[in-house]
N, C-alpha and C positions, 0 to 999 in steps of 0.2 A: 655190193659196192666194195672194191678192194680195199686194203688199208692204205694205199697211197692215195686213194680218192678223198678220204676224210681230211688230211692236211691240205690238200689242193683245194676242196671246197672252202674250207676255213679261210686260206689265203685268198681266194677270189672273193669272198665276202669282205674281208679286210681291204682288199684291193680298191674296192670302190670307194671306200673312205680315203685311201692313200692316194688313189689317181683318179678320183671321181671330179664332181662338177665345182667342188669348193663350197664356200660359206655362202649360203642364200644371201646374206647381208652385203656381199661384195659383188659389184657389177662384174659383168664379163670384161669390160674394158679395163676396170682397176685390177683384176685379176692378171689380165694379159700382160699389163704394163709392170706389175710387180714381178711376174716370171721373166720378162725381157730384162728388167734391172738386174735380177740376181743372175741370170744367164751371163750378161756382161761381166759382171763382178767374179764369177767363178772362171769364165774363160780367160779373164786378166790374171787371176791367181794361178791358173794352170799355164799361163805365159810365162810366170816367174818360177814355177816348179811343176814341169809337166809329170813329175812321179808323185803327185799330191794324190793320194787315193781316195781321201774324204772329199776333196773337190771333183774328182771324177765321179764318185757315188753320187753327190748332189746334183751335178749337172745331169746325170743318167736320169735322176728322179724327175729333174724338171722336163727333160725330153719326154718322159712317160706322161707327165701331167699335161703337156701340149701336144700330145698324139704324134710324137715322132719316135716310133719304137726302133727302128733301125739304128738311129743316132743313139738312143738309149743303150741298146744293146752293145754298141761298140764302145761306148764310154764306160758301161758297166764290166764288161769283160776285162778292160784295162784296171778298173778299180778292184776287180776280183783278183787279179794277179798280184796286187800290192796288199789286198786286205781280205784273204780268203775266208778268214773267221768272223769277219763283220756280218752280223745278221742283217744289218739294213742293205748291205751290198748282196747278200744272198737272196733276200726278198725281192729287192727291185730287179736284180738280173733275173729271176725266176719269172717275174712278171714280162720283162721285155723278151725273154726267151719264149715264152708262150705266144707273144704277139707276133714274133718273126717266124712262128712255126717250128720251134725246137722244143716239142712237147716234152720229150724224155729228158732232156736237160734241165727244163722247168721242173718236172717232178722230182729230180735229184736235188735241185736247189731248195726247193720247198720243203723236202724231207731234212735236209741239213738245217734249214731255218727252224723248222719244228723241234728239233733235238738241240737247239742252242740251250746251254745250262744257263740258269739264273746267275748274273754276275760274270758273264762273258768278259773276254778281252776288250771288247768294244761297247762298253754300255752307252745307251743313248747320249748324244751330244759330246762324247769324248773324241778329240782329234788323235791324229796318228801319234802326237808327241805327249799324249796324256793330258791335255788341257781341256 
């Protein structure tokens, strides 16, 4: 196994939690409804500010969770251009890249994700403006 495979396997294991089936206590219809509502909210947010990297990232993650990897890839590429140091963008774009057949790009992104120092610029939950 090459050194790039270790992080890739870890990411793939984590991915099932990040883009998997969701909580067993939530029905599929409830889960779908929640995603649709959040998708509408994010699209409205992007309508007001198309440069919102956080909204693009979150929309890409929803597309991944709802099995739309091409849409996820497009949204996450835009998010990456605005937030290249955001580990969540790197992670989700890596997943989307793998799904659309861009394995080398996925490996590069997973490597970046694996190398993110603690206390990076975009800790979990922090928006572009630091809130």
